[in-house]
C-alpha positions as CSV (number, residue, x, y, z in Angstrom):
1,M,-6.4,20.8,5.1
2,V,-7.4,17.6,6.6
3,E,-7.4,17.5,10.6
4,F,-5.3,14.7,12.0
5,K,-5.1,15.3,15.7
6,D,-7.1,13.0,17.8
7,K,-8.4,11.0,14.8
8,L,-7.6,7.1,14.0
9,V,-5.9,5.6,11.1
10,L,-5.8,2.2,10.0
11,I,-3.0,1.0,8.3
12,T,-2.2,-2.2,6.7
13,G,1.4,-3.5,6.4
14,A,2.2,-1.3,9.1
15,G,5.3,-3.5,10.6
16,S,7.7,-2.4,8.1
17,G,8.6,-0.1,5.0
18,I,6.3,2.6,3.9
19,G,3.3,1.3,6.2
20,E,5.7,1.7,9.4
21,A,7.4,5.0,8.3
22,L,3.7,6.3,7.5
23,A,2.6,5.1,11.0
24,Y,5.1,7.5,12.4
25,Q,4.3,10.5,10.4
26,F,0.5,10.0,11.4
27,A,1.7,9.9,15.2
28,Q,3.7,13.0,14.8
29,K,0.3,14.8,13.7
30,G,-1.2,13.3,16.9
31,T,-3.2,10.6,15.1
32,N,-4.0,7.3,17.1
33,V,-2.7,4.4,15.1
34,L,-4.2,0.9,14.5
35,L,-1.4,-0.9,13.2
36,T,-1.8,-4.2,11.2
37,G,0.3,-7.1,9.5
38,R,1.4,-10.2,9.7
39,R,4.2,-10.0,12.2
40,R,3.1,-9.0,15.7
41,A,6.5,-8.6,17.0
42,N,7.3,-6.0,14.4
43,L,3.9,-4.2,15.0
44,E,4.4,-3.9,18.8
45,K,7.8,-2.2,18.1
46,V,6.1,0.2,15.9
47,K,3.3,0.8,18.2
48,V,5.6,1.7,21.1
49,E,7.4,4.2,19.0
50,C,4.2,5.8,18.1
51,E,3.0,6.0,21.6
52,K,6.5,7.8,22.7
53,L,4.6,10.5,20.3
54,G,1.8,10.6,22.8
55,V,-0.9,8.6,20.9
56,K,-3.0,5.6,21.6
57,G,-1.7,2.7,19.5
58,Y,-3.4,-0.7,18.6
59,V,-2.4,-3.6,17.2
60,C,-4.0,-6.6,15.4
61,E,-2.5,-9.4,13.3
62,L,-3.8,-9.3,9.6
63,D,-3.1,-11.7,6.6
64,L,-5.0,-10.3,3.7
65,E,-4.7,-13.6,1.7
66,Q,-7.1,-15.0,4.3
67,Y,-10.8,-13.6,4.6
68,S,-11.1,-15.0,8.1
69,S,-8.2,-12.9,9.0
70,I,-9.9,-9.7,7.9
71,D,-12.9,-10.8,9.5
72,S,-11.1,-11.0,13.0
73,L,-9.7,-7.3,12.1
74,V,-13.0,-6.0,11.8
75,E,-14.6,-7.8,14.9
76,Y,-11.4,-6.5,16.9
77,I,-12.4,-2.8,15.4
78,D,-16.2,-3.1,16.5
79,S,-15.7,-4.8,19.9
80,N,-13.4,-1.9,21.0
81,G,-15.4,0.7,19.7
82,L,-12.8,2.0,17.0
83,N,-13.8,3.9,14.1
84,P,-11.1,4.7,11.8
85,N,-11.1,8.0,10.1
86,F,-8.2,7.3,7.8
87,I,-7.6,3.9,6.0
88,V,-4.2,3.2,4.4
89,L,-4.0,0.3,2.4
90,N,-0.4,-0.4,2.1
91,A,0.2,-4.1,2.4
92,G,1.4,-6.0,-0.5
93,I,4.1,-8.2,-2.3
94,S,6.0,-7.8,-5.2
95,Q,7.3,-10.3,-7.9
96,R,10.2,-11.3,-9.8
97,A,9.6,-13.9,-12.6
98,L,8.7,-14.2,-16.2
99,T,5.0,-14.6,-16.9
100,F,5.1,-18.2,-18.0
101,D,7.6,-19.1,-15.4
102,S,5.1,-18.3,-12.8
103,D,2.8,-20.6,-11.5
104,F,-0.9,-19.6,-11.3
105,S,-0.7,-20.1,-7.5
106,V,1.7,-17.3,-7.6
107,D,-0.7,-15.1,-9.8
108,Q,-3.6,-15.8,-7.2
109,K,-1.2,-15.1,-4.4
110,L,-0.4,-11.8,-5.7
111,M,-4.1,-10.9,-6.6
112,N,-5.4,-11.8,-3.4
113,T,-2.7,-10.1,-1.3
114,N,-2.6,-6.7,-3.1
115,Y,-6.0,-6.6,-4.5
116,F,-8.8,-8.7,-3.3
117,G,-7.7,-8.5,0.4
118,S,-8.0,-4.9,0.2
119,V,-11.4,-4.9,-1.4
120,Y,-12.9,-7.6,1.0
121,L,-11.6,-5.2,3.9
122,I,-13.1,-2.2,2.6
123,K,-16.4,-3.8,2.0
124,K,-16.3,-5.2,5.5
125,L,-15.8,-1.8,6.7
126,R,-18.6,-0.5,4.9
127,H,-20.8,0.3,7.9
128,H,-17.9,2.5,9.1
129,L,-17.5,4.3,5.5
130,I,-21.2,4.7,4.3
131,G,-22.6,6.3,7.7
132,A,-19.7,8.5,8.3
133,P,-19.9,12.3,7.3
134,K,-16.4,12.0,5.7
135,A,-13.8,9.3,5.2
136,H,-10.2,8.9,3.7
137,I,-8.8,6.1,2.1
138,A,-5.2,6.0,1.0
139,V,-3.8,3.6,-1.3
140,N,-0.3,2.6,-1.9
141,T,-0.3,1.2,-5.6
142,S,3.0,1.5,-7.6
143,I,4.3,3.2,-10.6
144,S,4.1,-0.6,-11.8
145,G,0.4,-0.2,-11.5
146,L,0.4,2.6,-14.6
147,F,1.9,0.2,-17.0
148,G,3.2,-3.5,-17.5
149,F,6.8,-4.1,-16.6
150,P,9.1,-7.4,-17.0
151,L,9.1,-9.9,-14.4
152,R,6.0,-8.3,-12.6
153,S,3.0,-9.2,-14.6
154,A,0.7,-10.3,-11.8
155,Y,1.9,-7.5,-9.7
156,C,1.2,-4.8,-12.2
157,A,-2.3,-6.4,-12.9
158,S,-2.7,-6.5,-8.9
159,K,-1.8,-2.6,-8.9
160,R,-3.7,-1.6,-11.8
161,A,-6.7,-3.2,-10.4
162,L,-6.6,-1.0,-7.3
163,F,-6.9,2.0,-9.5
164,G,-10.0,0.7,-11.2
165,F,-11.8,-0.1,-7.9
166,F,-11.2,2.8,-5.7
167,E,-11.6,5.3,-8.3
168,S,-15.0,4.0,-9.0
169,L,-15.5,4.1,-5.2
170,A,-14.5,7.7,-5.2
171,L,-17.0,8.7,-8.0
172,E,-19.8,6.6,-6.3
173,Y,-19.4,7.9,-2.8
174,P,-18.2,11.6,-2.9
175,H,-17.6,12.0,0.9
176,I,-15.1,9.2,0.7
177,K,-11.9,10.9,-0.2
178,V,-9.4,8.4,-1.9
179,T,-5.6,9.4,-2.3
180,F,-3.4,7.1,-4.6
181,I,0.1,6.9,-3.2
182,I,2.2,5.9,-6.3
183,P,5.8,5.1,-5.1
184,G,8.8,4.5,-7.6
185,R,11.8,3.0,-6.1
186,I,11.8,3.5,-2.2
187,R,14.2,1.9,-0.3
188,T,12.5,-0.7,1.6
189,E,12.7,-4.4,1.8
190,I,9.8,-5.2,-0.7
191,S,12.2,-6.8,-3.5
192,R,13.8,-9.2,-0.9
193,S,10.4,-10.5,-0.3
194,A,9.2,-10.5,-3.9
195,V,8.1,-14.0,-5.2
196,L,9.7,-16.1,-7.7
197,G,7.6,-18.2,-10.3
198,D,7.6,-21.2,-7.6
199,G,6.4,-18.9,-5.0
200,S,9.7,-18.8,-3.0
201,K,11.4,-15.4,-1.9
202,F,13.6,-13.4,-4.2
203,G,15.8,-12.6,-1.4
204,E,17.8,-10.0,-2.9
205,M,17.7,-6.2,-2.9
206,D,17.3,-4.6,-6.3
207,P,19.9,-2.4,-7.3
208,G,17.5,0.4,-8.1
209,Q,15.7,-0.2,-4.6
210,A,19.1,-0.2,-2.8
211,N,19.6,3.2,-4.2
212,G,15.9,4.4,-4.2
213,M,14.3,7.2,-2.0
214,D,14.7,7.2,1.6
215,V,11.3,5.5,3.2
216,T,10.9,8.5,5.7
217,K,11.1,10.9,2.9
218,C,8.7,9.0,1.0
219,A,6.1,8.9,4.0
220,K,6.3,12.6,4.5
221,I,5.6,13.5,0.8
222,A,2.6,11.1,1.2
223,I,1.2,12.3,4.2
224,K,1.3,15.9,2.7
225,A,-0.7,14.3,-0.2
226,I,-3.2,12.8,2.1
227,A,-3.6,16.2,4.2
228,K,-4.3,18.1,0.8
229,E,-6.7,15.3,-0.3
230,K,-4.9,15.0,-3.7
231,H,-6.0,12.4,-5.8
232,K,-2.8,11.1,-7.2
233,K,0.8,11.5,-5.9
234,L,3.7,10.2,-7.7
235,I,6.8,9.6,-5.3
236,G,10.2,9.0,-6.1
237,G,13.0,9.7,-8.4
238,T,14.2,9.9,-11.9
239,E,12.5,6.5,-12.3
240,L,9.0,8.5,-12.4
241,L,9.8,9.7,-15.9
242,M,8.7,6.3,-17.2
243,A,5.2,7.3,-16.2
244,Y,5.5,10.5,-18.6
245,I,7.3,8.5,-21.2
246,Y,4.4,5.8,-21.1
247,K,1.8,8.5,-21.3
248,Y,2.9,10.7,-24.0
249,T,5.5,8.5,-26.1
250,P,4.3,4.9,-25.8
251,W,6.5,3.7,-28.6
252,L,9.7,4.8,-26.6
253,Y,8.4,3.4,-23.3
254,Y,8.2,-0.3,-24.9
255,I,11.9,0.1,-26.4
256,L,13.4,1.0,-22.5
257,A,11.1,-1.4,-20.7
258,R,12.1,-4.5,-23.0
259,K,15.7,-3.7,-22.2
260,V,15.0,-5.1,-18.9
261,S,17.0,-8.2,-18.1
262,A,15.1,-11.4,-17.2
263,H,17.8,-12.4,-14.9
């Protein structure tokens, strides 16, 4: 089992949702937390709650679309003598628009936030990862990264890309463990902040999301997977059946997926 006490975890997208819930799970295990995200006020609130559990908390604003913001985070880490033992790549945005109704700038936004930002961050932290005797990266992907799905073309592509990159990294550097956290429907605000074809926010809670798994339960399952150094962990409810349908009866998957409404 992985030792968490007195270690340091860096979490992207730690101000809400799964990232926030994971911060509390790590803190309960005695792990110091470096919380990053776009909304400092949210991060500060999470930091206070983590510190109540007896750990040290650090906050640094981060926008994964902006490489200069990532550079600033790495400078903050190095100037404060921090050395993350765990890195949780959690930040991301979703999508709700047909492929040809989505402006190319929206595709770029999704790829930059969900994929390229995380890749750039990991490469900027190479001096921490290469020289460490052991490191652990947890990547929050999505069940939508396992297959295509209506209204989420760029989102699915960005999440699928994470699998390819980080599986390759894990094979190249055996001392770096990679755990893919693969959530289905989790009760967070991700659908509200999903982008439409023109880049504006969807602003609604998907019915499936609203009835999804509690985010704290999701985080508890995720940290157990990290503790056991599992390679992949599917988390969710009956929607996870789609992953097995896609794998074993793809013809049935296409029938079911095409029934998803475009409205």
